[in-house]
C-alpha angles and dihedrals in degrees: 000000000000122000091244092052091048089051092050091050091049093080112166146129092298089067093058111100119202115202113207131209112333095348093105089060094053091044095051108015093161090067089063107033103021099245144355093241127094091293092057092045091056090044088070089064092047092053093054094041090050089060090054091046088053088057089051094049089050089055097247101105134042103172134054127178124197119190130187101209137192117280095034093291123146125198126197116187130180135175095227128123095290124241110285114258103190120112115282113231095219103040097034092224131089119294087241092057090043095058091043098049106027124074115226093021122127148095095278103083100087099285093125097257095113134015091198130007143167092229111081107160100042092233102105107096093028088056090051089052092048093052096043126095087209134009132179126191120200116187125192107197140138093003094305137097113227123194135189131171130205136193118203089340096311120115113240093201136354118273110277136179114261102181145319131290142176097211135066133226149096131266119191117188118183144165118212115241109253090206089063105039127063091201124044103171115100116219110232093203093051092050091047094050094049095049093044087054092051092051090054091051095051109054115218098013121128118216121190122195125193131186109201099153125137113263092020128105106250109253137175134185135184124203125194122154120178091183093062115193091355087065088045091057091049090050092052089050097048092114102032137091106243129212101202114041093198113071111228110234135173131173118179137161117238131181107307093348152026138262120213123177134170129177144169135175129231133188096256130098104239133085123231111193122168118190127195136179115194087346091303112128112238104199091177092052119220140195094324090057092048090052092048095049093046092052093044094055094043096046095049092047092050093048093046091051095046092049093043091241087129113052121226094253094047119100120246117267113264127223090258091052096053094044097053107115092003122144111188140163120203114190125175132181119203138166099231110028118188112206130182104243133347092282088063096223096155133030115227105183105127094201093062091068091063094041094051094041093053099040096044096040094055095042095045092050089052090049092053092049093048095046105043097165093050091043090053090051092050094047091044091056091047091050091050089050090053091049091049090049092053093044091047093050092082093040091050091051090050096044101038106027107027104057111288089112111359117074094011122130119252116273115275091231091059114101098201127203124243097234118094095196107103093199091067099034125102130197116205113202101203132192112238137349093271094058088038090058093051091046093050091052096043100043131098100253093205098069108002123085124188127212113181118203121217105221125316121336123234117284098248093191089085102028132088123227098262092053091044093056091047086066107093096212093054092041091052091050093051091049092047093051091049094208101103116223145275116348091358094055112130116192091194088070095051107130097198128040093197117052107184122193108210115183137155120279093244140085095278090048091052090048093052091045091053092048089053093047090051089051093051092043094051102036109015102037092141089062089058092043089052093053095244100126123082139170119223119222111211119193121266096209142027114208118197128186114171106308092340115103124186133175127217124202096192140022090254091054090047092055092047092052092049090055091044090054091052100261137118126239091217091060094059111118131176109244104174147298134288117212122333099310107011122108126203127199125185127204108206111210108182135146118230112246109244134182088259091056093050091053094056120102120261094247093049090049092052091051090050092048089057089058093047116104118243131215119303110214116203121196120192112213111216094168139025088232089069090069121083116230093263093053093046091051094045096049108028113013108038105100090212095057110017126106115226130168120215110228119231129195088254091055092049093045091051092049090049090051095049092045091051090051095048097041100031129106097256112093100190099067091046092049091049092049092051093047092048097049103030095101092052095059116120132180093015114187111227 
């Protein structure tokens, strides 16, 4: 028997490891914040903000400020009561140090500190402390300012007074530990969206957001919505044609909590339902969502039957029928929330199903009776949806089950790879035949497949499945993926584990990319959830000086390379065009010939000429087709050097939202967007 095997068999008390204090968090951070990627990094902010929101929900705070600071620091400040600083009778240290260093310690376990809260486990701020390289707590309480600093979760000194004050509140400033997180750059848009959402969910609260980071344009926002989730619904419907002008809204206290629901219908085909428990977003739903959907289907069916809007021989409306075009927010407050996991993705409290079902069912029935025209419009849309569902049943069977997709040969335009191992295969979705030709020649044929698109695909936001699949470009894509689509999608049949959208760096390219993201978001969401969808980032410029060739992916990077190569940005002049779309710029770097130069010896002059910089030629790439196969491989397709961005559901949802605004029927939001961003436009194709 080997020594290793003997050691493995010798299992005793010595093999039991006990992790003390915050060590479990640093050992397994994903168990507490979901991941150590960008999502986990931002989760640190959410945990601290949630504590401030709890103070607001309890009625002790009305203003929160979040600042992204230089050096990777983040500060969250509220004007609540301030974390207690007196000595804790159990731990023997201050209450502040207790909540920052002890898991499952806080004021949310029935001690009377909070009636409802987003924090259930008492691990939020202590987890942030554990995963921070540095953390500072500043407490304003009882006329004094208290401060305490931490390093990797360990207090440097006890909490001590640092001055006097007249206000109250808590400020937590932290810097994420770079040894823990793979991503350390906070996304301004993601922070903004999350805090805007929180301000909608907490009526009357003011949330300030500041961006003061190096290399970023200083920005500040203030959110304050007296209308709460009613305002949220109106915001989500800014660019949509609505069916019921009056937003349905109900807020009612229940045993140990509160139910708050708002909804409105639009003329589109997709459902948008946002669920929250104690202001915590529940993307996986939960019992409150089940109660809402049950009551919605029952109430609309009963109303339609009573008003003879559904004939006797017609089938009842299904859940899918009544949720088509629905935008709804379901928010509940409860004293003892039971979530599935620390990230609180799904609510598990059984009693909330009954509370929501009763409260919403009664209120929504009253709404329908009091708003007959709007009720008729809602039911009419649902009935049309039911008719379309029944009519599409045969079409779906024909399209999806009888050969339109399954059993068909791969599209002729697809240049497939030779590997049959999906985990190593990549599918590049390329804009146009020209770029497709370069990509086919430049790719690695073993694992990279190329599917060129001819023009722009159908806008799936306003198209049903049968019309979608009649579009050749979409049909070819579905066949190439091998997964089928919508409720028949099977990830096990996915032929490529990296689906990379590669479009031109111009307006048309952005449009096509957004159309594709909308398609994946609406009909292939599990591909995004699984991390299979990416966006390629081709370079904007090629810079050439002698035999040296460099690529720049932004204007800032271009300017930095010019300086690095010995040039000056100010000396850049446009000298002409290359090809139909290409644009060349030359930076002349010459030294004026002086009398002193003329007097120098020939040999000395030759040596000096060698040291002289030469021209820097800058080519602006407006299209992928301008690159030869070698350039395309080197910059955009080589796994060792390329830049690709993994698409998340949040990315796709944002793209879908912007696309709907820019391409929708409402002119005002589009006009406002153009006026707001017109001055920021660069590299406009005219």
